[in-house]
N, C-alpha and C positions, 0 to 999 in steps of 0.2 A: 504494500500500500504506500503510495507516494503522498506527500502532503498536498500536492496540487490536485490529486484525484478525488479527494472527498473531505478534505479538512479545510477548505477555503483558500484564500489568497495569502500566501506566506509573506509577500512583499508588503501588503497592507498591514499584516499582523506585526511584522518586524518594525515597521515605521511606528506603529501604535505603541509597541513595547519601548522603543527608543524614547518617544515622547513621555510615556508614563514613568520611565526610569529617571528622566530629568525632573519630573514634577513631584513624584511620590518619595517621601522620606520615610523609611521604615525604622522605627525605634524599637528594636527587639528587646530592650530592657524594660520597657514600660509594661504594665499589666493591662494590656488592651483587651477589648472584647473581640470575639471572633464573629465573622459574618456567617450566618446559617440561613437556609431557606425558611421563609415564612410558611408555617404549616398550611395556611389557607391559600397561599399562592406559590406554586411549585416552580415558577419560572425564576431564572437567575436574576431578573430585574426586581423580583420581590424579595430582596434580602433584608433581614433585620438583624440587629445585634443581639447576641445571646451568649452567655457563658456556657460552655459545654464541659462535661467531665471526661474529655478525651474519648468520646464515644466512637469516633471513626478509628482511632488508633487501637482502642481496646477491642474492637469488633474483629480485627484481623486475626484469622486462625492460620491460614496458609497464604503467605504473600505471593501474589501473582500479578505483577505489573504488565504482563503481556495480555491481560484480559481484564481491563479496568476502565470504568467510565471517567471522563474528565471531572465530573462532580465528585465521585468517590476519591479520586486522586487529590483534588484540591482540598477536600475535607481532611485527608490524611496529612497533607502538607500543613494545613492550618493547625492541627493538633500537635504536630512535631514542632512547629515554630513557637507555638504557645508554650509548650512544655519547656523548650529551651529558654524562653523568656522568663518563665516562672521560676525555673531552677538555676538559671545563670550558667547552665552547662551547654555544651555543644559548640561546634566550630563556627565562628562568626561568618566565615566565607561560605561554608555550606548552607547555613541558615539564609544568608543573603541570596545565594543561588536558588534555593527553594522558593523564597519569597518572590524573586523575579519571575520564576516559572509559574507560580500560582497566579500572579497578576496577569501574566500572558494568557493563561488558560481562561481565567475569569473574563477577561476582555473579549476573547474569542467566543465564549459561551454567551455573554451578554449581547454581543452584536449578531448572533445567529450564525456565526461562521464555524461553530463547533457544537454538535449536539451534546448537551450535558450528560445524557444517559447512554450514549452509544459506547459500546465496548471497543477499546482500542488497545493495541500493543504500545504502551506508553514508552517503552525503551526504544522501539523503532521510531516512534514519533519524535522523541528527543534527538535521536541520531539524525533524522532527516531535517529537523528544525535547525540543528547545529550546522549541517552541511549547507542548507539553504541560506543561513545567515552569513556564512563565509562567502558564498557566491554573490550575494547582494552587496557585501562590503567591497568586493573586487569590482563590481559593476558601478557602484556609486559610493565611494569611500566617504564623501562628505556627509551624506544622509545616514549611512549605515555603519559608520566607523566603529561604534561600540557594540553593535549587534553580535559579532562573534565572541566578544569578551563575555557578555551576559549569557549567551547560549552555552558556551563552554563551561562557565561557572555553574550553570544549572545542570548540565550533563554530569559534571564531576560530582556535584552534590547528590544527584539521584543515584549515580553509580555507587557512591559511598554509603548513603543512608538507607537505601531501599534493598537491603538484604534481609533474609529471614531472621538471622541471628541478631542483627542490629534492631530490627523492629521488635523482637522479643525483649531485648534489653530496654528499649524505650517504653514498652508496655509495663515492665516491672518498675521503671522509674516513675511512670505516670501513676501507677497504683500506690507506690510509696508516697508520692507527693499528695495525692488525694487523701490518703489516710492521715498524713501529718496536718493537712489543712482542714480536717474535720468533715470531709465530704461524706455523704451518706452512701458511699460506695459499697455495693455488695461484693464480698470477696470473690475474686475471679482468678481462676488458674490460667496461666498463660502457657 
């Protein structure tokens, strides 16, 4: 599957990402609230703020990013970045890469260029996204100068963080954090 064949216009997407990365400042050390779908409006445009108890992260039994929807993937990224923010743990560059990729996916879903619930091979998507950003940078370095940097940062973060053993460790860390913070978490075996 190529980005061009079913995932929208990568040129517009990368330009959009460039603009978002210039305008959005992510403060990973603040205790920010996460965006989650409004229960009465399942569209990406109907987002509301709500604190979660790392539901997406704790729901993972067997990690398979080769068959995951963009909505599921952004929810996982949101939980991982929130956990890093709450605990102060995690590699800053990896968290920044995940945050950049999350914004990219959310923009594409909000603009209708990516179906939120369509199952994708996210690893293949990231690889193609990285290749396309490098091509665009060569074609128009002025507009897409930073696209390969952001894409490679996202790819490296996904390669590093999205392994079964790392997700299991993050789940244990989330459970420990929730217990310490007094959450009414039901004990869960990971």
